[in-house]
N, C-alpha and C positions, 0 to 999 in steps of 0.2 A: 565571595564569602560562602562557607559551607553551611548548608541549611539542613534541617531535618524536621519532619512532622512530629508533633507531640503524640499522635496516634499512628504508629507504623502501619503501612498499608496491609501487612499480613494480618492485622486484626479485623479487617472488614469481614462481614458475614460470608460474602461470596468466596473470598480467598481462603477463609477458614474451612469452608466446605470442600474446596479444591484440595487443600492440604490434608483434610480428613480422608478424602478419597485416596490420595496418594499413600497415606498411612495404611489404609486397608489393603491396597495393592502390595505394599511392602510386606505386610503380614502374610499375605498369600505366597509371596516369593520366598519368605523364610520357611514356610511349611513345605513348599516344593523343594527347596534346597536340602531340607532334612529328610523328606520321605519319598521323593520321586525316584522310582527304580531302586529303592533301598535294598532289595534282595538281589540285585544284579551285581556284576563284577566278580572279581576273584576274592576268595577268602584270603585275608592278609596273614602272612607268616608272623610268627612270634607273638606279639601282644594280643591281637585279636584272636588268634588261633588258640593260644594257651588259655586265654580267658574263657573262650567258648568251651574248650574241653573241660575245664574245671567246673563250669556251671552245669554242663551236661552230666558230668559224673556226680555232682551233688544231687541232681534229680534221681539218678540211678540208685545211689547208695542211701539217700535220705539223711546223710550227714551234712549239715549246713554250716559247720563252724570251721572245718578244715578244707581248704582248697587243694585238690589233688590233680596230678597230671599222670595219665596212664595208671590211675588208681594208686599212686604213691604220693605222699604229702609233697607239695610243690614249694620248695624253699628258694627257687629262682624267682618266681613271681610272688614275692613275699608281701602281699597286700591283704589288708583286712577284708571281711567278706561282703560288704554292702553291695558293691557293684556286681559280684558274682550272683547275689540273690536276685538282682533286677534282671540279669540275663537269664537265670533259671526260670524266673517268672515269665519272661518272654517265650521261652521254650514251652512252658506249660500252657500259655494262652494261645499261641500261634503255631504250635508244632515245632518239631526239631528241624527248622529250616533257617536259611539266612535271614528271613524276615523276623522270625522269633529271636534269632541271635542279636539283631541290631535294633529292634523296635524301640526298646527303652533308651538306648543312646540317642536315637532321633527325637524321641519324645522329650527327654530332659534337656537336650540342646535347644529344642524349639521353645520350651517353657522359659529357659534362661534368656533367650533372645527376646521373647515377649516381655519378660520382666524388665529388661533393659529398655525396650521401646516404651513401656508404661512409665518407667522412671523419667524418660525424656519428656513425655507428654505432661507429666506432673510438674517437673522442675524447670523446663526450658520453654522458650517461645516455640510455637507450633512449627514454624519453618525449621528451626534448629533440630526439632525432633525428627522431621522428615529427612533432613540432611544426615543425621546420625543413622537413621534406618537405611538410607541408601549406602552408607559405608558398610553397615552390617551385612547387607545382602551381597556385597561385592567381594567378601573375603573367602574366595573359593577354597583355599587350602585349609582354612579354619573349619570348613564343613567336611572336607574330604579325608583329612588325615588325623587319626586319633581323636575324633570328636563325634559329630552327629552321625556319620555314615559308617562307623566302624564300632565293633563291640569291645571297646576299651573302657577303662574306668573314668576316662577324662570327662565325658559329657556329664555324668552324674556328679563328679567332683566340682566341675565348673558351675553346675546348677546350685549346689550348696554354697560355694564360696561367693559367687556373684550375688545370689539372693541375700546372703548375710550382709555383704558390704552395701548393697543397694538399700537395705532396710535402714541402716544407720545414716545413709546419705539422704534418704527421703524423709526421715523423721528425726532430725537432729535434736540433741539435748533431751532425749527420752531414754530413760534407763530400760524401759521395756524393749525398745528396738535393739539395744545391746544384749539383752538377755536372749532374745530370739537369735540374733547373729551368733552368739557364743554357742548356743545349742547346735546351730547349723555348722559351726566350725568343728564341733565334735563329730557330727555326721560326715563332714568332709574328711576328717582324719580316718574314719572307718571306711573311706573309699580309696584314698591314695596316701595314707599314713602321713609322713612328714612333709609331703608337698603342701600341707596346710600352713606351713611356717609363714609365708608372706601374708596370708590372710590374718593370722594371729598377730603379726607385727602391726599391720594396718589398723586392726581393731584397737590395739593398745594405743597407738599414736592418735587415732581419732578420739578415743575416750579422753586422753590427756588434753587434747585441743578443746574439748567441749566442757569438761568439768574440772574445776579447781579442787585441790586436795581438801577433803573434809572427812568427817566421820561417816557421813552418809555415802559419799562417793567411794570411800574405801570399802564400805559394806557392800555396795552395789557391784564393785569390781570383784570382790570375793565371790559374790553370788554368780556373776558371769563366769568366773573361772570354774566354779563347781558345776554349772550347767554345761560348760564345754567338756569337762572331764567325765561327766556322768555316763554318757553312752560309751566312751572309750574304756572306762574302768569296768563297766558292766560286761563288755565284750572280753576284756582281758581276764576277768575272773572266770568267765565261761571257757576261754581258750586254754588257760594255764594247765588245768588237769590233763589235757590231751597230749601235750608234748613238752611240758615245762617251759623253760625259757628259750628253747631252741628256735622257735619261730620268731620271737621278739628280737633275738640276737641277729638273725638274718635280716629282719626288717630294718633294724637300726644300722647295722654295718653295711648292708647293700645300698639302702636308699639314702643314707646320710654320709657315712665316712668314705666308702669307696667312690661314690659318685662325685663327692665334693673334692676328693684329692687325686683321683685317677680318671683318665679317659678310658673307661671300661667298654668292652664289647664293640670297639671301633667307633665309639661316639666322638664327634669333633670336639676340639678343645680350644679353638681360636678365641681370644678375648672379645672380638667384635662379631662373633658368630650371630648373635641375636639382632644386630643391625641389619644383616642380610635377610634374616627371617622376617623382620618387620617390613623391609622393602618388598619382599616377595608377596606378602599378604595385602599390603596397601599400595602396591605398585601402580595400579590404574589411576590413583589420585596424584601421581607424580607431577602432573601439569597443573591441575586445578588448585592444589594446596599452595604451591609457590606463588601462583597468581593471587590467591587470597591474602597470603602474608604480605606480598609486595604492595597490594592495594591498600591494606590497612596501614602499613608503615608510611607509604607515600602520602596518603591523605591526612594522616596525623601530623606528619612533618609540615605539610602545607598549612594546616590549621595553626600550628605553632608559629610558623613564620608570619602569619597574618594576625597573630595575637588574638584570634577569635576561635577558640576550640569548638568543634562541632557539638551541637546540643543533641547528642544521641540518647536514646532511652537507656536507663541504667542497665549495667551488665547483668545478665541472667545466666546461670544462677549467681548467688552472692559469692563474695570473694573466698569465704571459708570453704564453701562447698566446692568451688573451683579448685582450691588448693588440694582438697581431699581427692578430687578426681585426678589431678596430676600425680599425686602420690600413688593412687591405685593403678595408674597407667605406667608408672616408671619403677616402682619398688620391686615388683617381681622380676623385671628385666635386670635390674642392678644386682639383686641377690643371686639369681641364677647365672649371671655373668661371672660371679666370683667362683662358681663351681667349675671344676676342671671338665667334668663330663657334661656335655650339652646336647639337648635335643629340641627341635622346634616347638613341640607341644608343651614344654615346661613353662613357657611364658604365655600360654593361651589365656590365663586368668587376667592378663593385662589388656587383652584385645577389646572386650566390650567397652572399657573405659577410654581406650584410645579412640574408638568410634564415636563415643559421646563428645570427647574433646574436639575431634575433627568437625563434628556437626556444629558445635558452638563457634568454632573458628570460621567455618564457611558462612554461617548465618551473620556473624559480626561483620565479615568482609562485605556481604551483600548489603547490610545496613549502611556501611561507609560509602559504598558505591552509589546508593540511592541519594546520598547528599550531593553527589556530583552530577550524576546522569542516571535517570531511570532506565534509559535504553541500555546503558552499560550493565546496570544491575540485572536487567532481564536477560541479557546475553550470558552473564555469569550464572544466573539461575538455570538457564537451559543447558549450559555446560555441565553443571553439577548433576542435573537430571540425566544427561546423556552418559556421564561417567558412571553413574549408578547402574544404568541400563546395560552398559558395556560390561560392567563387573558381573551383573546377574547373568548376562548371556555367556560370559566366560565360565561361570560356575556350572550352568546347565550343560555347556559343551563338554566340560570335563566329566560330568556325570554320564553323558552319552558315550564318551570315549571309554570310560572305565567299565560301563555296562557291556560294551562290545568286546571287551578283553576277557577271554575265557581261558581257564586252565584245562588243557585237554585231559589230564589225568583225572581231574575232578568231574569233568563231563562224563568220562567213562564210568566213574563211580556212581554218578547220578543215574545213568542208564541202567546199570546193573541193579541198582536199588529199586527201580521201578517194578521189578518182578519180585514179589514177596519171597519166592523160593530161594532167592539169592542172598537174603538177609543173613548176616552173621557168617558169610562165606570168608574163607581165608584169601587174602590178597598178597601177592608177591610183586616186587618192583624189579623190572628187567635190569635196570642199571641205576646206581646211585642209592641214596638213603632216603628214608621217609622224613619229611619235614613236618613241623607243627601244623601247618595248614592241611597237609595230607591226613594227619591224625584226626583233625576236626571234620574234614570232609567225609572220612570213613564212618565216623559216628553219626553224622547228620543224614547221610544218604542210604545207609543200610546197616549200621552198627557192625561194620565189617571188622575182621580181625587182621591187623597188619602183621605180616611175617617178614623176617629177614632171610637173606640167603639168595635172593634173586632167582634166575632161571633154573639153576641146578636144584635148589630147594623145592621149587614148584614141581619139577619133574619127578621128584621123589616123595612128594607129599602123600600123606595117607589118603586112601580112597574113600574113607568114611566121611570125609568133609569136602564139600564142594570148594574148589579153589580156582583162582584166576591169576594170570600173569599180566600185569599192567605195565604200560610204558608212559613216559612223559610226552611222547608223541601220541597221535590218535590211532592206537591199536590196542587190542585186548585179546589175550589167549586164554582159553579155558584148558585146564589140565585134561588130557585125554582120559576117557573113562576106560 
């Protein structure tokens, strides 16, 4: 007969202290994953580079409503300005360096992960919170690409969207929580525009699950809508006089229509693309999770055969909160799977909630195993801890590998920029074209002027301006005086 203790072992003071220490270690790991060697590695082409250039030029020009690239309005990266402002603030505080470029991405990613961990501690058993934290630290691609360690808008967007959803999950049936979440949704729009759609849909569904239709609920819903629209309308009114509807048209047609109907810019379009993305990010749990699911199903089946169900503690969190977590973990994946143009970071907003659900599943499996064999439960617990450690080690290893990878062209720019007399010099590229990351490197390392034409143009350059001929290999030539 399956047995269980009315007071689960994880509630003892000694065990709680141990789990508390583990949570502290997990928090330190999250900080390390976000900030360790943050300024190392190559500058990323396209999104990070163009984003960094726009923030740099905002500081130069003092115009903070229009993002520019090479001092012309940028309608390719048609995003509202909030994340550009955070990057510009990083440059202002920490200098025009890779650290200044990425600092606020790391900070907001770290804060988002801390909020997720705090939610777990508030709403879940302590062991489930530890398990969720172990899943969080193991998602190495979540840290590396388009999030904490790159200057993209995703980290700030994820902070706003995750914080808003966690607010209504942590404080259900409170209009104030929905008011805060709606305002955060408005700020999320000002970061990545229509990528806020899954958050808006989830808040609407959650509101309908918690409040029956009444005059008061309708008024509160209208208030939430106004709070969400307020920062968006304020920005729109400020932006409109600068170029009319042109920016808004690009933002809508690029981010919504083209991405949803075409595989633009070489983006993958396979309908099961996000299944592979999820497997890549949670792959190290590929052994432990099936073991957990199998144990739960087998022990429940045995209990039913014996007609004596296990007297386990009530499921935490409650069924409605669990349903909301499942929706938060699946709806972004389903919505973006309908889009033809797909990229891994489009579904990052689902990952914190997937980690919470995995933590709940692993904790529940451990409880079921305790009813059969404490030794089996201890082995399972050690396997979960080991998997989390392997995931953290993999994340740190990737950080080391990317820190060691240097772009010879950018190294040459950095060396030239170490001598103040070289600043604002003209740079020519021996072969090929300048890439967005080259444009950003030129601005960060010496405010260099990038010129076209290669070696012939360098040879005939005016003698009044210092110039250098660079190569993507490790060599640099100064124009003969």
